[in-house]
C-alpha positions as CSV (number, residue, x, y, z in Angstrom):
1,X,0.0,0.0,0.0
2,X,1.3,3.5,-0.8
3,X,1.1,5.2,2.6
4,X,2.1,8.5,1.1
5,X,-1.1,8.5,-1.1
6,X,-3.3,7.5,1.9
7,X,-1.8,10.3,4.0
8,X,-2.4,12.9,1.3
9,X,-6.0,11.7,0.8
10,X,-6.6,12.0,4.6
11,X,-5.1,15.4,4.7
12,X,-7.3,16.6,1.8
13,X,-10.4,15.3,3.6
14,X,-9.4,17.0,6.8
15,X,-8.8,20.2,5.0
16,X,-12.4,20.2,3.9
17,X,-13.6,19.6,7.4
18,X,-14.7,16.0,6.9
19,X,-13.6,12.5,7.8
20,X,-13.0,10.0,5.0
21,X,-16.2,8.0,5.9
22,X,-18.4,11.0,6.7
23,X,-22.1,10.3,7.3
24,X,-24.3,12.1,4.8
25,X,-25.8,15.3,6.2
26,X,-23.4,15.5,9.1
27,X,-20.4,17.8,9.0
28,X,-18.2,19.4,11.7
29,X,-20.6,22.3,12.2
30,X,-24.0,21.2,10.7
31,X,-26.7,18.5,10.7
32,X,-29.0,18.6,7.7
33,X,-32.6,17.6,8.4
34,X,-35.3,17.3,5.6
35,X,-39.0,17.3,5.6
36,X,-41.8,17.2,3.0
37,X,-45.1,19.0,3.7
38,X,-48.2,20.0,1.8
39,X,-47.8,23.7,1.6
40,X,-50.0,24.4,-1.5
41,X,-52.5,21.5,-1.7
42,X,-55.6,20.2,0.0
43,X,-54.1,19.9,3.5
44,X,-51.8,22.9,3.3
45,X,-53.1,24.1,6.7
46,X,-51.8,21.0,8.3
47,X,-48.5,21.1,6.4
48,X,-47.8,24.7,7.3
49,X,-48.5,24.1,11.0
50,X,-46.3,21.0,11.0
51,X,-43.5,22.9,9.4
52,X,-43.9,25.8,11.8
53,X,-43.8,23.6,14.9
54,X,-40.7,21.8,13.8
55,X,-39.0,25.0,12.7
56,X,-39.7,26.7,16.0
57,X,-38.1,23.9,18.1
58,X,-35.1,23.5,15.9
59,X,-34.6,27.3,15.8
60,X,-34.7,27.3,19.7
61,X,-32.0,24.7,19.7
62,X,-29.8,26.5,17.2
63,X,-30.1,29.6,19.4
64,X,-28.5,27.6,22.2
65,X,-25.6,26.5,19.9
66,X,-27.2,23.5,18.3
67,X,-26.4,19.9,19.4
68,X,-22.8,19.0,20.3
69,X,-21.6,22.1,18.5
70,X,-23.5,21.5,15.3
71,X,-26.3,23.7,14.1
72,X,-29.4,22.1,12.5
73,X,-30.2,23.2,8.9
74,X,-33.9,22.4,8.2
75,X,-34.8,21.9,4.5
76,X,-38.5,22.0,3.7
77,X,-40.0,20.8,0.4
78,X,-43.6,21.3,-0.8
79,X,-45.3,18.3,-2.5
80,X,-48.9,19.7,-2.8
81,X,-49.9,16.3,-1.2
82,X,-49.0,14.6,-4.5
83,X,-47.0,11.3,-4.3
84,X,-45.3,12.1,-7.7
85,X,-44.1,15.5,-6.5
86,X,-43.0,13.8,-3.3
87,X,-40.7,11.5,-5.2
88,X,-39.1,14.4,-7.0
89,X,-38.7,16.3,-3.7
90,X,-37.1,13.3,-2.0
91,X,-34.5,13.0,-4.8
92,X,-33.7,16.7,-4.3
93,X,-33.3,16.2,-0.5
94,X,-31.1,13.1,-1.0
95,X,-29.0,14.2,-3.9
96,X,-28.7,18.0,-3.6
97,X,-29.3,18.8,0.1
98,X,-27.8,15.4,1.2
99,X,-30.0,15.2,4.3
100,X,-29.1,13.1,7.3
101,X,-32.7,12.1,8.0
102,X,-36.3,12.8,7.1
103,X,-38.4,14.3,9.9
104,X,-42.2,14.6,10.2
105,X,-43.0,13.9,6.6
106,X,-46.8,14.5,6.2
107,X,-49.2,12.0,4.7
108,X,-49.6,8.2,4.4
109,X,-49.5,7.7,0.6
110,X,-46.6,10.1,0.2
111,X,-44.5,8.4,2.9
112,X,-45.2,5.0,1.5
113,X,-44.1,6.2,-2.0
114,X,-40.7,7.4,-0.8
115,X,-39.6,5.2,2.1
116,X,-37.8,2.7,-0.3
117,X,-35.8,5.6,-1.7
118,X,-34.7,6.7,1.8
119,X,-33.9,3.2,3.0
120,X,-31.7,2.3,0.0
121,X,-29.6,5.4,1.0
122,X,-29.6,4.4,4.7
123,X,-31.8,7.5,5.7
124,X,-34.1,7.3,8.7
125,X,-37.8,8.1,8.2
126,X,-38.3,9.7,11.6
127,X,-41.7,10.4,13.2
128,X,-43.8,10.8,10.0
129,X,-47.1,12.7,10.4
130,X,-49.3,9.7,9.6
131,X,-51.2,7.4,11.9
132,X,-51.0,4.5,9.4
133,X,-49.5,1.2,10.5
134,X,-47.2,1.2,7.5
135,X,-45.1,3.8,9.3
136,X,-43.8,1.1,11.7
137,X,-45.1,-2.2,10.4
138,X,-43.3,-4.2,9.1
139,X,-40.4,-3.4,11.3
140,X,-37.5,-1.8,9.6
141,X,-34.3,-0.5,11.3
142,X,-34.9,2.9,9.6
143,X,-38.5,3.4,10.6
144,X,-39.6,5.2,13.8
145,X,-43.2,6.3,14.3
146,X,-44.7,8.5,17.0
147,X,-48.4,8.6,16.0
148,X,-50.8,6.2,17.7
149,X,-52.5,4.6,14.7
150,X,-56.2,5.2,14.0
151,X,-56.7,1.4,14.2
152,X,-55.3,1.2,17.8
153,X,-57.1,4.4,18.9
154,X,-60.6,3.2,18.0
155,X,-59.9,-0.5,18.9
156,X,-59.0,0.6,22.4
157,X,-61.5,3.4,22.9
158,X,-64.7,1.8,21.5
159,X,-65.1,-1.0,24.1
160,X,-64.6,1.6,26.9
161,X,-67.2,3.9,25.6
162,X,-69.7,1.1,24.8
163,X,-69.5,0.0,28.4
164,X,-69.6,3.5,29.9
165,X,-72.6,4.6,27.8
166,X,-74.5,1.2,27.9
167,X,-74.4,1.1,24.1
168,X,-76.5,-1.7,22.4
169,X,-76.1,-1.0,18.7
170,X,-72.7,0.5,17.7
171,X,-72.4,1.6,14.1
172,X,-69.8,3.3,11.8
173,X,-69.7,5.9,9.0
174,X,-66.4,6.0,7.2
175,X,-64.6,7.5,4.3
176,X,-64.2,5.0,1.5
177,X,-60.4,4.8,1.6
178,X,-57.5,3.6,3.7
179,X,-58.3,6.0,6.5
180,X,-61.9,4.7,6.7
181,X,-60.9,1.1,6.5
182,X,-58.5,1.5,9.4
183,X,-61.4,2.8,11.5
184,X,-63.6,-0.1,10.4
185,X,-61.0,-2.7,11.2
186,X,-60.2,-1.1,14.6
187,X,-63.9,-0.9,15.5
188,X,-64.5,-4.5,14.5
189,X,-61.5,-5.9,16.5
190,X,-62.3,-3.7,19.5
191,X,-65.9,-5.0,19.6
192,X,-64.8,-8.6,19.4
193,X,-63.1,-8.2,22.8
194,X,-66.6,-7.6,24.3
195,X,-68.5,-10.0,22.1
196,X,-70.2,-7.4,20.0
197,X,-70.5,-6.5,16.3
198,X,-71.2,-3.4,14.3
199,X,-74.9,-3.1,13.8
200,X,-74.5,-1.0,10.6
201,X,-71.7,0.1,8.4
202,X,-72.1,3.0,5.9
203,X,-69.5,4.8,3.8
204,X,-69.1,7.9,1.7
205,X,-66.8,9.0,-1.1
206,X,-64.0,11.4,-0.3
207,X,-65.2,14.9,-0.9
208,X,-68.9,14.1,-0.3
209,X,-71.0,16.9,1.1
210,X,-74.4,15.3,1.5
211,X,-74.7,12.7,4.3
212,X,-78.5,12.5,4.6
213,X,-78.7,8.9,3.2
214,X,-76.0,7.6,5.5
215,X,-77.6,9.3,8.5
216,X,-81.0,8.0,7.6
217,X,-79.6,4.5,7.3
218,X,-78.0,4.6,10.7
219,X,-81.1,6.1,12.3
220,X,-83.4,3.3,10.9
221,X,-80.9,0.7,12.2
222,X,-81.4,2.2,15.7
223,X,-77.7,3.0,16.2
224,X,-77.0,4.4,19.6
225,X,-73.3,5.0,19.0
226,X,-71.6,6.0,15.7
227,X,-67.9,5.7,15.1
228,X,-66.8,8.5,12.9
229,X,-64.1,7.4,10.4
230,X,-64.2,10.9,9.1
231,X,-62.1,14.1,8.8
232,X,-63.1,17.7,9.6
233,X,-65.6,18.7,7.0
234,X,-67.2,15.3,6.8
235,X,-67.5,15.1,10.6
236,X,-69.3,18.4,10.7
237,X,-71.6,17.4,7.9
238,X,-72.5,14.0,9.4
239,X,-73.1,15.4,12.9
240,X,-75.0,18.5,11.7
241,X,-77.3,16.3,9.5
242,X,-77.9,13.9,12.4
243,X,-78.9,16.8,14.8
244,X,-81.2,18.2,12.2
245,X,-82.9,14.8,11.8
246,X,-83.3,14.3,15.6
247,X,-80.8,11.5,15.5
248,X,-78.5,11.9,18.5
249,X,-76.3,8.8,19.2
250,X,-72.9,8.9,20.9
251,X,-70.4,10.1,18.4
252,X,-66.8,8.7,18.7
253,X,-63.9,9.5,16.5
254,X,-60.1,9.6,16.6
255,X,-57.3,12.1,15.9
256,X,-58.6,12.2,12.3
257,X,-61.1,14.7,13.6
258,X,-59.5,16.0,16.8
259,X,-59.1,19.6,15.7
260,X,-60.4,22.9,17.0
261,X,-61.9,23.5,13.5
262,X,-64.7,21.0,14.4
263,X,-66.3,23.3,17.0
264,X,-65.2,26.5,15.5
265,X,-66.8,25.7,12.1
266,X,-69.6,23.4,13.3
267,X,-70.8,25.5,16.2
268,X,-72.9,24.2,19.2
269,X,-74.1,21.2,17.3
270,X,-70.7,19.6,17.7
271,X,-71.0,19.5,21.5
272,X,-70.9,16.0,22.8
273,X,-68.6,14.5,20.1
274,X,-65.9,12.3,21.7
275,X,-62.5,11.4,20.2
276,X,-59.4,9.5,21.1
277,X,-56.4,11.7,21.1
278,X,-52.9,12.1,22.5
279,X,-51.6,15.7,22.9
280,X,-54.3,18.2,23.8
281,X,-55.5,21.1,21.7
282,X,-53.7,24.2,23.1
283,X,-56.2,26.7,24.4
284,X,-54.4,29.8,25.7
285,X,-57.0,30.6,28.4
286,X,-57.0,27.1,29.9
287,X,-53.5,25.8,29.3
288,X,-50.7,25.4,31.8
289,X,-48.2,28.2,32.2
290,X,-45.5,26.5,30.1
291,X,-48.1,26.0,27.3
292,X,-49.3,29.5,27.5
293,X,-45.8,30.8,27.2
294,X,-45.2,28.5,24.2
295,X,-48.4,29.8,22.5
296,X,-47.1,33.3,23.0
297,X,-43.8,32.5,21.5
298,X,-45.5,30.8,18.5
299,X,-47.8,33.7,17.8
300,X,-44.8,36.2,18.0
301,X,-42.9,34.1,15.5
302,X,-45.6,33.2,13.0
303,X,-48.3,35.8,13.6
304,X,-51.1,33.3,14.2
305,X,-52.4,30.9,16.8
306,X,-50.9,27.4,16.8
307,X,-53.0,24.7,15.3
308,X,-52.9,21.1,16.4
309,X,-50.2,20.0,13.9
310,X,-47.9,22.8,15.2
311,X,-47.9,21.0,18.5
312,X,-47.2,17.7,16.8
313,X,-44.3,19.3,14.9
314,X,-42.8,20.9,18.0
315,X,-42.9,17.7,20.1
316,X,-41.5,15.5,17.3
317,X,-38.6,17.9,16.8
318,X,-38.0,18.0,20.5
319,X,-37.8,14.2,20.6
320,X,-35.3,14.3,17.7
321,X,-33.1,16.8,19.7
322,X,-33.2,14.5,22.8
323,X,-32.0,11.6,20.6
324,X,-29.3,13.7,18.9
325,X,-27.9,14.8,22.3
326,X,-27.8,11.2,23.5
327,X,-26.2,10.0,20.3
328,X,-23.1,12.1,21.2
329,X,-20.7,14.1,19.1
330,X,-19.7,11.2,16.8
331,X,-23.1,11.3,15.0
332,X,-23.9,8.5,12.5
333,X,-27.1,6.8,11.5
334,X,-26.2,3.9,13.6
335,X,-25.4,6.0,16.7
336,X,-28.8,7.8,16.3
337,X,-30.6,4.5,16.0
338,X,-28.9,3.2,19.1
339,X,-29.8,6.4,20.9
340,X,-33.5,6.3,20.0
341,X,-33.7,2.6,21.0
342,X,-32.0,3.4,24.3
343,X,-34.1,6.5,25.3
344,X,-37.3,6.7,27.3
345,X,-38.9,9.8,25.8
346,X,-41.0,11.3,28.7
347,X,-44.3,13.0,28.6
348,X,-44.0,16.7,27.7
349,X,-45.8,19.9,28.6
350,X,-48.6,19.0,26.1
351,X,-49.3,15.7,27.8
352,X,-47.9,13.4,25.2
353,X,-47.7,9.7,26.1
354,X,-44.2,8.4,27.1
355,X,-42.5,6.8,24.1
356,X,-40.0,3.9,23.9
357,X,-38.5,2.0,21.0
358,X,-36.5,-1.2,20.6
359,X,-35.1,-3.2,17.7
360,X,-38.5,-5.0,17.4
361,X,-40.7,-2.0,18.4
362,X,-40.8,0.9,15.9
363,X,-43.9,2.7,17.3
364,X,-43.2,4.9,20.3
365,X,-46.7,4.4,21.8
366,X,-50.1,3.3,20.8
367,X,-51.7,4.8,23.9
368,X,-54.5,7.4,23.6
369,X,-57.1,9.1,25.9
370,X,-60.6,10.4,25.5
371,X,-61.7,13.9,24.9
372,X,-65.2,15.4,24.4
373,X,-66.4,18.7,23.0
374,X,-68.0,20.6,25.9
375,X,-69.3,24.2,25.5
376,X,-67.4,24.7,22.3
377,X,-63.9,23.2,23.2
378,X,-62.2,19.9,23.5
379,X,-61.9,18.7,27.2
380,X,-59.8,15.7,28.1
381,X,-62.0,13.3,30.1
382,X,-59.8,10.2,30.7
383,X,-56.3,9.0,31.5
384,X,-54.3,7.2,28.9
385,X,-55.3,3.7,27.9
386,X,-53.5,1.1,25.7
387,X,-50.6,-1.3,25.8
388,X,-47.7,1.0,24.8
């Protein structure tokens, strides 16, 4: 071996501030983190809030000097909630920005489309904004999920509410897609644990605005509880139509509808809706002092009140920083994986469930708790339930 050539190559590498086997996205002074959000499409409100929450926490850390002397550069790409645009954005993040990991990528179909691209480049898909089971199942060393799946939320919550309310005929209305099917499967499996079945199932096409036929069908079946496999507009439409028709069962949903837009847009008719959730909607006049201070900082930075996804973004970025600190100054993909697997992520000021990971457990927690809309706002009404 020509040791003179080796020595010259090493000297050149050191002159550029890198080691010969440098991890992509990690240099002496910087860590490059990427994310893909919908900033211009149908769920842009969620994407912008997610971006803002992550940006806020990362900026706070950079103001403290970063992590082990490295500042975090946060690269955000807009996909308009289009899987094809997502693939193009991913190639840019990998090849031009050379990201270390993907954080908080929004959307199920978009994540599924690009995870193979990330994994073949040894890039972690960290805490995607999707409650789908594909985010952690099947297990993969580069997958880490923080959202309790819709399936687990309704599977665990439904038997509890059935017993509490003395329900005899549980039913479901659901969106005719993967989101809806996860609610159906979770409801069916949850009811099996108490030897019950759904008395009625009715669906609607994504984008529907008239729910009179579905409401009529459930009313005629005598449903006394309706699982809502719905999102914001469709939740408001279903419940409003039910109230108008004098049909008033227990309504139970998940985080697919746990947003303050429900009562802000739907008004008093939304009172009584229940939902499984994790972190709580941040109301400035009822939050703890740390959350009120956080809301104030957020409004000063972005000029608006924080939406629910801003909280998700902030807490996910905070968990990333915890793991980066534990991974130490010699940061690599492997050292970060070991740090995540070896860390117990505690509950935070928003009330998040504790998260743990292992080589065979890639979902931080599947625990959830119940909330109900009372007098025009979400109120948490139970402790956490679930296996974790």
